[in-house]
Backbone as a chain_set.jsonl record, in Angstrom:
{"seq": "MNIEDTFLVWPIIVPLAGAVATILVGRRREILLALLTAFGVVMVVASLTWQVWRHGPQRHAIGGWSA", "coords": {"N": [[61.812, 105.714, 65.574], [63.98, 103.606, 67.234], [64.985, 100.961, 69.53], [67.693, 101.317, 69.981], [68.039, 104.042, 69.86], [67.197, 104.983, 72.282], [68.954, 104.375, 74.306], [70.475, 106.241, 75.736], [68.731, 107.368, 77.525], [67.866, 105.47, 79.354], [69.791, 104.973, 81.52], [69.067, 106.978, 83.252], [66.317, 106.748, 83.686], [65.878, 104.154, 84.818], [67.066, 104.093, 87.536], [65.511, 106.152, 88.687], [62.884, 105.131, 88.441], [63.183, 102.861, 90.018], [63.625, 104.059, 92.519], [61.159, 105.34, 92.979], [59.476, 103.102, 92.994], [60.515, 101.797, 95.233], [59.742, 103.488, 97.275], [57.002, 103.104, 97.133], [56.545, 100.38, 97.739], [56.435, 98.122, 100.536], [58.429, 97.867, 103.595], [59.512, 95.312, 103.657], [60.152, 94.443, 101.074], [61.919, 96.25, 99.985], [64.71, 95.906, 99.902], [65.09, 93.789, 98.088], [64.0, 95.02, 95.811], [65.806, 97.14, 95.542], [68.131, 95.718, 94.917], [67.342, 94.56, 92.474], [67.004, 96.893, 90.981], [69.62, 97.889, 90.98], [70.876, 95.824, 89.538], [69.515, 96.175, 87.126], [70.476, 98.711, 86.387], [73.179, 98.113, 85.986], [72.944, 96.396, 83.78], [71.848, 98.154, 81.871], [73.903, 100.053, 81.63], [75.915, 98.394, 80.666], [74.792, 97.738, 78.19], [74.738, 100.263, 76.992], [77.474, 100.762, 76.915], [78.253, 98.791, 75.103], [76.917, 99.751, 72.82], [78.313, 102.176, 72.403], [80.819, 101.154, 71.881], [80.357, 99.784, 69.491], [79.279, 101.786, 67.736], [80.49, 104.212, 68.262], [80.853, 107.464, 69.944], [77.861, 108.627, 71.557], [75.078, 110.789, 70.876], [72.417, 112.879, 71.722], [69.992, 114.904, 70.603], [68.269, 117.577, 72.127], [65.446, 119.562, 72.391], [65.858, 120.949, 69.995], [68.203, 122.402, 69.856], [71.361, 123.355, 68.546], [74.221, 121.259, 68.432]], "CA": [[62.726, 105.587, 66.701], [64.139, 102.221, 67.654], [65.497, 100.785, 70.894], [69.058, 101.832, 70.061], [67.98, 105.492, 70.03], [66.797, 105.331, 73.643], [69.934, 103.912, 75.289], [70.971, 107.334, 76.567], [67.711, 107.746, 78.502], [67.662, 104.409, 80.339], [70.55, 105.11, 82.776], [68.381, 107.953, 84.105], [64.97, 106.259, 83.983], [65.875, 102.948, 85.672], [67.193, 104.413, 88.973], [64.355, 106.935, 89.141], [61.755, 104.217, 88.591], [63.471, 102.034, 91.195], [63.42, 104.868, 93.72], [59.712, 105.513, 93.165], [58.919, 101.806, 93.38], [60.953, 101.513, 96.602], [58.872, 104.267, 98.161], [55.644, 102.573, 97.091], [56.443, 99.049, 98.355], [56.681, 98.112, 101.984], [59.793, 97.672, 104.092], [59.977, 93.945, 103.428], [60.626, 94.198, 99.714], [62.751, 97.313, 99.429], [66.06, 95.407, 99.625], [64.994, 93.06, 96.827], [63.795, 96.005, 94.753], [67.072, 97.863, 95.373], [69.044, 94.826, 94.194], [66.875, 94.482, 91.087], [67.303, 98.174, 90.345], [71.069, 97.928, 90.756], [71.14, 94.91, 88.428], [69.016, 96.84, 85.922], [71.414, 99.783, 86.026], [74.371, 97.463, 85.428], [72.596, 95.912, 82.442], [71.678, 99.304, 80.987], [75.223, 100.625, 81.377], [76.608, 97.448, 79.787], [74.215, 97.913, 76.853], [75.215, 101.54, 76.474], [78.891, 100.572, 76.608], [78.3, 98.015, 73.857], [76.526, 100.669, 71.742], [79.422, 103.104, 72.152], [81.894, 100.384, 71.277], [79.984, 99.463, 68.115], [78.925, 102.923, 66.89], [81.197, 105.427, 68.65], [80.168, 108.302, 70.927], [76.429, 108.825, 71.354], [74.617, 112.151, 71.073], [70.961, 112.948, 71.656], [69.577, 116.319, 70.533], [67.106, 117.89, 72.94], [64.934, 120.909, 72.269], [66.19, 121.59, 68.737], [69.43, 123.207, 69.943], [72.476, 122.757, 67.801], [75.236, 120.713, 69.339]], "C": [[62.775, 104.122, 67.125], [64.781, 102.162, 69.036], [66.903, 101.343, 71.044], [69.092, 103.344, 70.259], [67.687, 105.897, 71.47], [67.799, 104.904, 74.705], [70.417, 105.024, 76.214], [69.993, 107.725, 77.666], [67.62, 106.724, 79.638], [68.526, 104.498, 81.586], [69.952, 106.145, 83.732], [67.044, 107.388, 84.581], [64.978, 105.1, 84.989], [66.068, 103.287, 87.153], [66.022, 105.236, 89.51], [63.135, 106.05, 89.36], [61.958, 103.305, 89.802], [63.257, 102.787, 92.493], [61.941, 105.062, 94.014], [59.081, 104.209, 93.625], [59.309, 101.444, 94.806], [60.109, 102.272, 97.61], [57.484, 103.643, 98.249], [55.497, 101.195, 97.741], [56.767, 99.154, 99.834], [58.135, 97.856, 102.317], [60.361, 96.298, 103.737], [60.655, 93.785, 102.073], [61.575, 95.265, 99.189], [64.185, 96.864, 99.157], [66.076, 94.644, 98.304], [64.84, 94.028, 95.659], [65.066, 96.814, 94.495], [68.084, 97.01, 94.615], [68.643, 94.681, 92.733], [67.169, 95.765, 90.324], [68.796, 98.282, 90.038], [71.466, 97.015, 89.601], [70.679, 95.526, 87.107], [69.942, 97.945, 85.448], [72.682, 99.19, 85.413], [74.098, 96.976, 84.014], [72.461, 97.064, 81.443], [73.034, 99.922, 80.645], [76.041, 99.696, 80.484], [76.094, 97.572, 78.358], [74.696, 99.206, 76.207], [76.697, 101.453, 76.109], [79.061, 99.812, 75.298], [77.932, 98.899, 72.66], [77.658, 101.63, 71.393], [80.572, 102.378, 71.479], [81.601, 100.112, 69.793], [79.858, 100.689, 67.215], [79.656, 104.215, 67.24], [80.378, 106.247, 69.637], [78.711, 108.576, 70.549], [76.064, 110.283, 71.616], [73.106, 112.15, 70.886], [70.556, 114.421, 71.687], [68.299, 116.519, 71.314], [66.701, 119.337, 72.668], [65.311, 121.635, 70.987], [67.419, 122.474, 68.782], [70.508, 122.542, 69.112], [73.558, 122.32, 68.783], [76.577, 121.333, 69.084]], "O": [[61.743, 103.488, 67.344], [65.082, 103.194, 69.635], [67.272, 101.798, 72.127], [70.076, 103.875, 70.775], [67.91, 107.05, 71.839], [67.526, 105.054, 75.896], [70.736, 104.758, 77.372], [70.392, 108.355, 78.646], [67.323, 107.095, 80.774], [68.045, 104.127, 82.657], [70.309, 106.173, 84.909], [66.685, 107.536, 85.749], [64.163, 105.078, 85.911], [65.29, 102.804, 87.975], [65.591, 105.045, 90.647], [62.43, 106.202, 90.358], [61.008, 103.013, 90.527], [62.763, 102.219, 93.466], [61.515, 104.96, 95.164], [58.251, 104.201, 94.534], [58.511, 100.84, 95.523], [59.796, 101.752, 98.681], [56.861, 103.65, 99.31], [54.422, 100.873, 98.246], [57.305, 100.156, 100.305], [58.965, 97.653, 101.431], [61.568, 96.155, 103.541], [61.639, 93.055, 101.955], [61.999, 95.183, 98.037], [64.822, 97.402, 98.251], [66.98, 94.833, 97.49], [65.49, 93.862, 94.627], [65.369, 97.138, 93.346], [68.814, 97.52, 93.764], [69.501, 94.68, 91.85], [67.541, 95.723, 89.151], [69.182, 98.72, 88.954], [72.3, 97.387, 88.775], [71.366, 95.414, 86.092], [70.169, 98.101, 84.248], [73.197, 99.714, 84.426], [74.946, 97.132, 83.136], [72.911, 96.956, 80.302], [73.28, 100.274, 79.492], [76.788, 100.17, 79.627], [76.88, 97.518, 77.412], [75.02, 99.235, 75.02], [77.12, 102.015, 75.098], [79.916, 100.155, 74.481], [78.561, 98.807, 71.606], [77.929, 101.87, 70.217], [81.228, 102.934, 70.598], [82.494, 100.202, 68.951], [80.279, 100.651, 66.059], [79.456, 105.226, 66.567], [79.338, 105.795, 70.116], [78.378, 108.735, 69.374], [76.662, 110.935, 72.472], [72.585, 111.489, 69.988], [70.759, 115.102, 72.692], [67.356, 115.738, 71.19], [67.542, 120.235, 72.714], [65.102, 122.845, 70.898], [67.664, 123.228, 67.841], [70.556, 121.317, 68.994], [73.77, 122.943, 69.823], [77.552, 120.994, 69.755]]}, "num_chains": 1, "name": "protein.A"}
């Protein structure tokens, strides 16, 4: 598995990780963390868009079900 195989997961992981980190840090840094998370989401979506443009629609099989 390479990095290109995980692009579909990152738009879910980045906001969740940012939300957890925002809860864990104090009030002072939550705005900075929210901005970094938003920037990370934009970068991940741009990467996913580039992947779709280069290779076409993406599909990720989960649980062995047929698509």
